[in-house]
C-alpha angles and dihedrals in degrees: 000000000000122000090247093054092046091053090049092054092047093050092050091049093051090048091052092050090049090055091043095237130130121251116247093029117246120239119245089254093053093047090059095052129093115245110285093245094055104094099149097115097042114109113214097162091099126054135227129236090266103044135077127012116348107243127163109284090346090289120161116273119234125184091229093174094058118121089251132018119203125228088256089059100053118122143184100210124028129199110214126185119216107194097193130128108149091105095067124118096199132022118002124214105098091112083082091051097098091055091045094051091049089050090051090053098054092102089059114092121184091224094055104033100108107150112237091210103043100024088227134123110204092191094059097043128093097295126087106220122194139173112239094189121228130326110245102247128175114233094204103064122038093195094056093040092056091047088052090051091046089055094045090055091046093052096044095047091046093063120105110264119242093232113072091217096061124054102188124061115219125225134220110195125209109209155251114174120327094266086080091071089072091068091048091052091049089053092046092052092053092051104033109013123235115355136196112242123218101198118194107194145118090235130057095229092199095105117145108251088234088060100040101036096028096238088275094132142334087254092058093046095061105078145122092282099049105041095099091051088052091046089054092048090051091051094241099130137050127241087246097080127124142198122220128196098017116167109136120110121258126233097229114037096219106005096064093050092048090049091048091055090047088055089059103259137136119191138229107192121216094249092051086083088069089060105036102022128218093300091052089054091049092050092049093049094048094048092049096054098032115144096015139094110259137215116196119206120186119194103195089223088076081085120077113260087248087069100030113024093155101085137101102242110029119192121189122228098051135142127281122249090247092053092050093048091049090052093048092049088050092060093073116135097042124120098249109184098177144349145186144197112212147170095048107150106181096193089075095050124108127244090267090060091230096167101045091047090052092046092050091053090048089054088050090054091048091051089052091054091051093049095045093059115035109202123217127195 
């Protein structure tokens, strides 16, 4: 710096001190702030939506599979991740679905989740809802992985509920491919008996393992397209179940449909919504399962790929996210004893995270249904 420039800086500094102002001048915002090192009044005991562990909707995490759970860690509704995708027949990737759905839910905060349509906040109602994390599943052996998931459901549903009125916690599973629903239905049967299934999907998923699996092995026959057939064979579900949103082709023109009916299902096809509307769909679903305990399974591919591209077996011509959420909200009043959202494969999502955002909101709607209608034994 030249002597002339140095003298100029010194003269300006002296002038500023003489006028008792700071050089350079502070903005109005800065002048109103405490010194940056003064953090005494800042509360960091609570997190924000984008800090800490990523749980569903920023809910508290509980290690529900621990040998013992303290009274402080009891719960009424548990979120359980099932990172499993070795039962798929198309694109893999759903093992990362639980993490993707949680990521899509980060904008949801229990304190500010008042539903604009219902006026309710399921997180601040009677039920204590927690995120149990993911079940530890091997990705090298389907048979063992499903036994691990069976046990995880058994342990979590066997805990004492937080509410003294209800003895059995209910579970919402984040998939994972659709094979994971089989473990949930086994658990539901042990706690509640046979249930009616409302199955939102583009595929029927009642294929005979000899058809979808080829009869090669028992291992090959247990997959995301046969689990409802197996659930029927094991006596887990009632003959009052129903599909919604079906549009994918079948393998055998008549045989698959006959087998589907034998497994206890009626069907609402995707294009039926053009004829009867969302409220017609709601009415049909409610009439079909009336008087029974209900398990709701949502394969994210029930949505059109425009709304949910991140899934393993996309089928065009599906429902919109708004239509699905309207239908789910319309199912209030039923005895829903469990639910899941499956087949989310985040690797196929777009930069806007369209699919995981939709899946997170579907989980939110399912939680609302569980809270609206407490279920006693």
